N, C-alpha and C positions, 0 to 999 in steps of 0.2 A: 526422589527421581521418579520418572516412569516405569513400571514395571508390568511384566505378562507381555504378552504376544501383540502386536503392533496392529488393530484393525484400521482398515480404511475405507471409505467411503469416497468414490471418484467422480467428479463433474466432468464432463464432458467437455469435449472442444466447441468453442464459439467465435464468431469475429464480430468484433465490439462496432456496431453499425455506421458510427462515425467514419468507421473506412473506406466504407463503402460508399458515400457522400463526399467526400474528399476523392475518390480515386474515379468516381464517375465524371465528377467536374472537370478533373487533368484529363482523361480519356476526352471529352467534349473538347475542352481547348486544343487538343493533339489535331483531332479531325480539322476544325476549324484551321488549324496554322496549316495543314497538309494542302486542303484546298486554296489559302491564300497565298501560300507562298509556294508550294510545289515541294518545298524541302523536306525531305524524309528526317535529314539528321535534326533539323528544328522540332520536327514534330515529336521525335524521340523522347527528346527531354520531360514534356508533361508527362510521358508513358513511364520514363522509370521514376519520375517522382509518386507519379500513382501505384507502381509496384509499393515503394516504401509506406506508404501511407497503408497499404493492404496489411503489409509485414509489420508496422508498427502497432497497429490497431488488433492484432493476434491475441487469441484468447483460449491459449491451449490448455487441454484436460489436467485437472491433477488430482491425486491421491490424498486424501486426508485423515487424517489419523482419528479416529474416534475411541481413543483410551482416556478413560475420564481425567479430566482435570489438566488435558494439554492445551498450550495455547500456540497457536500457529501463524506464521509469517502471514500479515496482511497485505506482503508487497513482495515481489522479486528486488534484489539489491543488494546492497552490502553495508553490513553494519560496522556504524560509524561510531556509535555511543552505546555504552552500559554502563549506569551510575546509579546510585540511590539519590533520591531527591528530598526534599523535605516540603510536605507538604502540610493544610492546615488537616488533612485525614489521616498525617504521621509520613513515617517512611516509605517511598515506593521505587519501585522498580523501573527506571528510563531505559527504552529502548529509540535509536534513530537507526533507519534504513533509508539510504541514499540509491536512488534510480537513477542510472545514466539515459541517454537518450534508445541504447539499446535493449535496456532493459521493457519486459512486459510492463503494463502499468495498469492492468487491472485492479482493482482492491478487494479484499477478500476477508468476510470476518474472523477473527482469530480466536473466536469463542463460540460457543451457541448462548444465546441470551436474548433478553428482550432489550430493544434500545429504548432507552429512558431521555436521551437530551441528543439534539444535533445542533450543532452552535456554529456559526459563519463566522469568522472574521475577516472583514478588509484590512487591506495592506498592501505590503509593497512585494517587490520581484527581485530580492537580494540571492545571492548563490546561498543554494540549500546547503552544502556545506557549511556556512557558519553557523557558528552557535547559538545565536539569537535570533536565527532566522524562523522558529518556531513561532515567538513571539512578535515579530516585525512583518513579516511576509503572511499576506491573505492564505485564511488555513481554514479547514471545517473540521469540526472534534466532534466524533459519534462517542457516545459512551452507552458499554453494554454491559447488562448487569445480570447474574444468574446466582444458583445459591452457594457457589464456589467464591465468587469476589466482584470486583466491578473493574473494568478494563475500558481505559480510555484509547482511542485511535482519533491520530490526526494527520490529516491531510494537509501538505503545505506547499505553497508554488516555490518555484526557484526562478532563475535565471530565463529558461525557454518556458517553461510554465504557467501557460498563462489562464487556466482553467479548470477549476475543480467538478467533479461530477460526483454528486452523492445521492445516491435512491433510496436510501433507509430514510425514515420517518420515527420522531414518537412515536411507540405503541406496538412498532413492528417488530417481528421474532426472525430473528436471521439466525440458520445453522453454523457450525464451525465449517470455516473456509467457502461459505456463503459469497457468491457475487456482490458487492454493493455501491461501488463507485470506480472512479476511473482518475487521474490526472493526466494532464495532456504534454508531454514534450519534455521528461525530467523533472526530478522533484525530490521529495521527502516524506517518508511516513514515521512517525513519530508513535510508540506504544509506554502506556502507562499501566504499572501491574501494582496488584498488591505486595505487600513488602514481606509478606510469605511466599511470595513464587520462588522457586528454583529455577536460576539461569541454566540454560541448557545450549546458549552460542556463545560465540566471543566477538569482539570486536576484530570487524577484518573477515571475518565467514560470509562468505555469498548466500543467500538465503531466497527462497522459492515462494512465492506465495500460495497459501493452502498448505502447502506439502513439509515445509522445514517446521520443526516444532520450535517453537522459541524458548517454550518455559512451561512448569508443571505446576499448578494451583493446586494440586493435590494437597490432603490435609497430611501435616507431620513432614512438611519439605523442610527443608534446610536453606535458609537465607544463603547464598552466595558472598563468598569473602574476596576482598584486594579490591572491589570496585571501589571507583572515585565517589564522592560527594558532592552534592551542588544544590542548590536552591532554587525548588519548582518554582516560575514566574509562568501566572496564565493555564497551568495543569490542566 
């Protein structure tokens, strides 16, 4: 378990620039409709949609734990899966976080470490709640390594999510809680942790990217009990 005082690093408010691009275009459409039709009601619709995009692409500040071994959530959403999976490297802890359209969609590094792999896999756009969507849907896996272990983070598309953004590349050094990507319009993020990790959340919990601690990689952690076991495919 994490022990000692919780030390925090704060990443301040930002706005994902995509929101400005979408909003600017819609404001132009609104102005054109007003000039061509003279209808304020008709011109109001693109304005409302522009405001939605500005809200959707919000990127609020987050206070990130600096406690050694802490693994923070890479995304806002709901924990839908917590299970053991068998991989070629041994038993590992697998978590899934489902993001609905109202969640912040900016993704953050769960640990501080070096990016060793970034693997993009084309695929389908099935409901991200499906257990096999992590294999069948388009996804991008980021692998982070440090002295405490290796953590995989997989961005997965969904019914509405049609684009994955990942700015990290092999060789990059990311800090815990640092922004590195985005999934647009509802999706899922999976995390694969070392088998020695201590789980600190449960299925059904709401988590916040960067600020919720999912698990601990500290030496001497006790493996959580009572979790289901599955076979990892394309982990």
